SEDREN-343816 format. One record per residue (C-alpha): z, x, y. Coordinates in steps of 0.1 Angstrom, whole numbers, plus 5000, padded with zeros to 4 digits. Layout:
SEDREN-343816
up | east | north
Z | X | Y
...
end
This chain:
SEDREN-343816
up | east | north
9176 | 8501 | 8185
9162 | 8493 | 8220
9164 | 8529 | 8230
9137 | 8538 | 8207
9113 | 8509 | 8216
9085 | 8516 | 8240
9075 | 8486 | 8262
9050 | 8482 | 8290
9015 | 8472 | 8299
8992 | 8465 | 8270
8965 | 8448 | 8290
8958 | 8442 | 8327
8932 | 8418 | 8341
8919 | 8408 | 8376
8901 | 8381 | 8394
8888 | 8380 | 8429
8869 | 8353 | 8447
8831 | 8354 | 8449
8829 | 8356 | 8486
8838 | 8383 | 8512
8835 | 8392 | 8548
8826 | 8424 | 8564
8854 | 8436 | 8586
8832 | 8456 | 8608
8813 | 8426 | 8618
8844 | 8405 | 8622
8859 | 8432 | 8644
8827 | 8432 | 8666
8828 | 8394 | 8668
8865 | 8395 | 8679
8857 | 8421 | 8706
8876 | 8448 | 8687
8864 | 8484 | 8680
8855 | 8483 | 8642
8872 | 8517 | 8638
8906 | 8501 | 8645
8902 | 8483 | 8612
8880 | 8505 | 8591
8897 | 8538 | 8601
8930 | 8526 | 8617
8943 | 8505 | 8588
8916 | 8515 | 8562
8901 | 8481 | 8554
8864 | 8475 | 8549
8859 | 8441 | 8534
8881 | 8410 | 8527
8879 | 8385 | 8499
8875 | 8348 | 8510
8890 | 8320 | 8492
8869 | 8288 | 8488
8881 | 8252 | 8484
8873 | 8250 | 8447
8898 | 8279 | 8439
8936 | 8282 | 8443
8963 | 8304 | 8430
8963 | 8287 | 8397
8925 | 8290 | 8389
8925 | 8326 | 8401
8955 | 8334 | 8378
8939 | 8317 | 8349
8907 | 8336 | 8355
8926 | 8369 | 8357
8938 | 8362 | 8321
8905 | 8350 | 8309
8890 | 8384 | 8295
8923 | 8400 | 8284
8940 | 8374 | 8262
8930 | 8368 | 8227
8942 | 8342 | 8202
8968 | 8365 | 8188
8982 | 8371 | 8222
8985 | 8334 | 8229
9005 | 8329 | 8196
9030 | 8357 | 8205
9035 | 8351 | 8243
9071 | 8338 | 8249
9070 | 8337 | 8286
9045 | 8328 | 8313
9058 | 8342 | 8346
9039 | 8333 | 8378
9046 | 8356 | 8408
9035 | 8342 | 8441
9043 | 8336 | 8478
9014 | 8311 | 8480
9032 | 8283 | 8459
9014 | 8250 | 8455
9046 | 8230 | 8448
9082 | 8232 | 8457
9092 | 8220 | 8422
9065 | 8225 | 8396
9057 | 8260 | 8387
9021 | 8271 | 8387
9027 | 8288 | 8353
9029 | 8253 | 8337
8992 | 8248 | 8346
8981 | 8282 | 8332
9002 | 8277 | 8301
8980 | 8247 | 8293
8947 | 8260 | 8306
8950 | 8291 | 8284
8963 | 8274 | 8253
8995 | 8294 | 8250
9018 | 8285 | 8221
9040 | 8255 | 8231
9074 | 8271 | 8226
9071 | 8294 | 8255
9090 | 8292 | 8288
9070 | 8291 | 8320
9084 | 8296 | 8354
9076 | 8309 | 8389
9095 | 8336 | 8409
9095 | 8344 | 8446
9105 | 8373 | 8468
9076 | 8381 | 8490
9053 | 8408 | 8476
9080 | 8422 | 8453
9082 | 8393 | 8427
9055 | 8407 | 8403
9077 | 8438 | 8398
9107 | 8416 | 8392
9087 | 8398 | 8365
9077 | 8431 | 8349
9112 | 8443 | 8346
9123 | 8408 | 8332
9095 | 8411 | 8308
9102 | 8446 | 8297
9139 | 8438 | 8289
9129 | 8407 | 8271
9103 | 8426 | 8248
9129 | 8455 | 8242
9150 | 8429 | 8225
9121 | 8412 | 8208
9095 | 8437 | 8200
9072 | 8413 | 8181
9069 | 8390 | 8212
9049 | 8393 | 8244
9051 | 8381 | 8281
9022 | 8374 | 8305
9027 | 8379 | 8342
9003 | 8364 | 8367
9005 | 8376 | 8404
8983 | 8353 | 8423
8981 | 8350 | 8461
8962 | 8339 | 8492
8971 | 8361 | 8522
8966 | 8343 | 8555
8978 | 8349 | 8591
8954 | 8326 | 8611
8921 | 8331 | 8628
8922 | 8356 | 8656
8957 | 8366 | 8648
8969 | 8402 | 8648
8971 | 8402 | 8611
8936 | 8387 | 8605
8922 | 8420 | 8591
8949 | 8423 | 8565
8942 | 8390 | 8547
8927 | 8386 | 8513
8929 | 8368 | 8479
8931 | 8377 | 8443
8951 | 8377 | 8411
8963 | 8402 | 8386
8974 | 8394 | 8351
8996 | 8419 | 8332
9004 | 8415 | 8295
9038 | 8432 | 8285
9043 | 8441 | 8249
9058 | 8468 | 8225
9023 | 8482 | 8222
9018 | 8496 | 8258
8982 | 8507 | 8254
8980 | 8513 | 8292
9014 | 8523 | 8305
9050 | 8524 | 8293
9076 | 8510 | 8316
9104 | 8536 | 8315
9141 | 8527 | 8321
9143 | 8549 | 8352
9144 | 8524 | 8380
9163 | 8519 | 8413
9163 | 8487 | 8435
9174 | 8479 | 8470
9181 | 8447 | 8490
9185 | 8444 | 8527
9185 | 8410 | 8544
9160 | 8412 | 8572
9134 | 8393 | 8591
9104 | 8415 | 8590
9081 | 8389 | 8574
9090 | 8353 | 8566
9075 | 8319 | 8562
9097 | 8288 | 8565
9086 | 8257 | 8546
9074 | 8240 | 8577
9050 | 8268 | 8587
9014 | 8273 | 8574
9015 | 8310 | 8583
9041 | 8337 | 8581
9061 | 8351 | 8611
9056 | 8388 | 8612
9074 | 8417 | 8631
9048 | 8442 | 8623
9063 | 8475 | 8636
9098 | 8466 | 8623
9082 | 8457 | 8589
9063 | 8491 | 8587
9095 | 8510 | 8595
9116 | 8490 | 8571
9090 | 8497 | 8544
9091 | 8535 | 8550
9130 | 8535 | 8553
9133 | 8515 | 8520
9109 | 8540 | 8503
9129 | 8570 | 8515
9162 | 8555 | 8506
9150 | 8547 | 8471
9136 | 8582 | 8467
9170 | 8597 | 8476
9189 | 8573 | 8453
9164 | 8579 | 8424
9169 | 8616 | 8427
9206 | 8611 | 8427
9206 | 8590 | 8396
9178 | 8609 | 8377
9178 | 8644 | 8390
9143 | 8662 | 8387
9126 | 8631 | 8373
9104 | 8627 | 8404
9091 | 8662 | 8401
9072 | 8651 | 8370
9051 | 8624 | 8386
9015 | 8630 | 8392
9010 | 8600 | 8415
9029 | 8577 | 8438
9017 | 8541 | 8440
9026 | 8518 | 8467
9025 | 8481 | 8477
8995 | 8480 | 8500
8992 | 8452 | 8526
8966 | 8475 | 8540
8953 | 8508 | 8527
8969 | 8532 | 8553
9004 | 8517 | 8548
9014 | 8538 | 8517
9001 | 8570 | 8533
9025 | 8565 | 8562
9054 | 8565 | 8537
9041 | 8595 | 8517
9037 | 8615 | 8550
9072 | 8606 | 8560
9084 | 8619 | 8526
9065 | 8651 | 8530
9079 | 8657 | 8565
9115 | 8651 | 8554
9112 | 8675 | 8525
9097 | 8702 | 8546
9124 | 8698 | 8573
9152 | 8698 | 8547
9164 | 8663 | 8555
9162 | 8654 | 8518
9159 | 8674 | 8486
9140 | 8666 | 8454
9142 | 8692 | 8426
9107 | 8708 | 8420
9088 | 8682 | 8441
9077 | 8700 | 8472
9044 | 8715 | 8458
9031 | 8682 | 8446
9016 | 8667 | 8477
8980 | 8678 | 8475
8978 | 8661 | 8441
8997 | 8630 | 8454
8973 | 8625 | 8483
8943 | 8629 | 8460
8956 | 8603 | 8437
8966 | 8580 | 8466
8930 | 8580 | 8478
8919 | 8568 | 8443
8945 | 8540 | 8444
8932 | 8524 | 8475
8894 | 8521 | 8465
8897 | 8485 | 8453
8921 | 8473 | 8480
8898 | 8485 | 8508
8872 | 8461 | 8493
8895 | 8431 | 8485
8923 | 8431 | 8511
8959 | 8421 | 8507
8968 | 8401 | 8477
9006 | 8401 | 8482
9023 | 8401 | 8448
8995 | 8418 | 8431
8987 | 8446 | 8456
9008 | 8473 | 8440
8991 | 8466 | 8406
8957 | 8464 | 8423
8965 | 8500 | 8434
8975 | 8510 | 8398
8943 | 8495 | 8385
8923 | 8513 | 8411
8939 | 8547 | 8403
8935 | 8543 | 8366
8898 | 8534 | 8369
8887 | 8557 | 8397
8911 | 8586 | 8391
8913 | 8612 | 8364
8949 | 8613 | 8354
8955 | 8625 | 8318
8972 | 8607 | 8291
9010 | 8609 | 8292
9009 | 8614 | 8330
9039 | 8598 | 8347
9034 | 8578 | 8379
9060 | 8565 | 8404
9056 | 8528 | 8416
9071 | 8517 | 8449
9072 | 8479 | 8452
9082 | 8462 | 8484
9087 | 8426 | 8494
9097 | 8417 | 8530
9129 | 8401 | 8535
9136 | 8427 | 8520
9137 | 8438 | 8483
9123 | 8471 | 8471
9122 | 8490 | 8438
9110 | 8524 | 8426
9103 | 8530 | 8389
9084 | 8553 | 8366
9055 | 8545 | 8344
9041 | 8567 | 8316
9005 | 8564 | 8308
8993 | 8561 | 8272
8972 | 8589 | 8258
8939 | 8568 | 8257
8947 | 8543 | 8285
8912 | 8545 | 8298
8899 | 8528 | 8267
8918 | 8496 | 8275
8909 | 8490 | 8312
8880 | 8465 | 8310
8862 | 8488 | 8336
8828 | 8472 | 8335
8842 | 8437 | 8339
8862 | 8448 | 8369
8834 | 8466 | 8385
8811 | 8437 | 8380
8836 | 8414 | 8398
8832 | 8435 | 8429
8794 | 8438 | 8426
8787 | 8401 | 8420
8803 | 8390 | 8453
8783 | 8375 | 8482
8789 | 8382 | 8518
8793 | 8352 | 8541
8787 | 8349 | 8578
8816 | 8348 | 8603
8807 | 8312 | 8611
8810 | 8301 | 8575
8843 | 8321 | 8571
8857 | 8302 | 8602
8843 | 8268 | 8590
8858 | 8272 | 8555
8891 | 8288 | 8566
8911 | 8257 | 8564
8894 | 8241 | 8533
8910 | 8260 | 8505
8946 | 8247 | 8507
8952 | 8210 | 8517
8982 | 8208 | 8540
8986 | 8171 | 8539
8989 | 8145 | 8512
8958 | 8145 | 8491
8954 | 8113 | 8471
8918 | 8122 | 8463
8898 | 8154 | 8465
8868 | 8163 | 8442
8850 | 8195 | 8440
8815 | 8200 | 8425
8811 | 8226 | 8398
8810 | 8258 | 8421
8776 | 8274 | 8422
8789 | 8310 | 8429
8813 | 8309 | 8399
8795 | 8324 | 8369
8822 | 8315 | 8344
8858 | 8305 | 8347
8884 | 8280 | 8359
8882 | 8261 | 8391
8901 | 8233 | 8410
8881 | 8202 | 8399
8900 | 8175 | 8418
8933 | 8162 | 8432
8942 | 8126 | 8423
8974 | 8110 | 8437
8986 | 8145 | 8447
8981 | 8158 | 8411
8959 | 8189 | 8405
8933 | 8190 | 8378
8912 | 8220 | 8366
8880 | 8224 | 8347
8861 | 8254 | 8332
8826 | 8264 | 8339
8808 | 8278 | 8309
8785 | 8308 | 8314
8749 | 8299 | 8311
end
């Protein structure tokens, strides 16, 4: 029975903070050539978190436009993917379950494996729905990427959330069963519980990312011969916009030099590079959102690109430490009708640029690092509509909703 059931992405939503910083101006302030950031890694702006927002409020806001009452009655799982956890015990999904009014007999939990975990959630959700085609699963990928002021990774920070509804009515993209995963215990990026910022081995991480991609390509071709020749786009986890291009160029070189072979694939690269450029449009404006970055790229491609219905795309998910996966998605015929394009474009246009001074002053305000017996935020002026962190009382977090005027 399950062989005939199509499952996948029915809806996808996004939330990004109301503030951003111009990376050219920040580079100049740091005494760095702006081209190193805008051209070298391909980043232009960076979303900035404020103290009245956190991963829970961002995640709830990402769901706000896409979930209707019927969805909330049929959602059986609320899965929160993050590496910006607020609590070592309590899952952030429990807050979101309540805020959104999802039916009580649903399971809510949080998963972690660096930037890979949203893909793990998608595969768990797809398998669940294949067995229960009348039920749905909501996945929230929400993160705040921070490396410290004046750090080498400062230009690859960001904040945002992606919400993905998985069902047996994949109006946007079917999740096919063709998938290969890879695990390799490594220290390319990690953050122990006692550290506010991650430890990063940048060059090693980039090489491990590329090596993982090539190994998965080879194993995918071994298991599913010729399947990759049908893809019209390859999407990547993107900590910065040029990262995936490095992997794509490595694949092109290895194919030309005969180091690897993929049936019917070698003539696809002009199209792959063209679609890659469409997939980085949003990321260049928002920055690194960790668990959601691959799916920010998917959303960017679907909105800014011109793929036809029934096109197939390959998705490369990578989480340092390291776990990676390559799988295939098949677009619905009328996928563009279900993308909330105007809402997403408005989220980008409504943002306000802040000064470098304000950015540095607010840098440590968004996430309390010590016991908070009392913290209270006023209703945020910049937030037009949505959830926000109202207060922390005796280390318990409380949220409120601002109505649109």
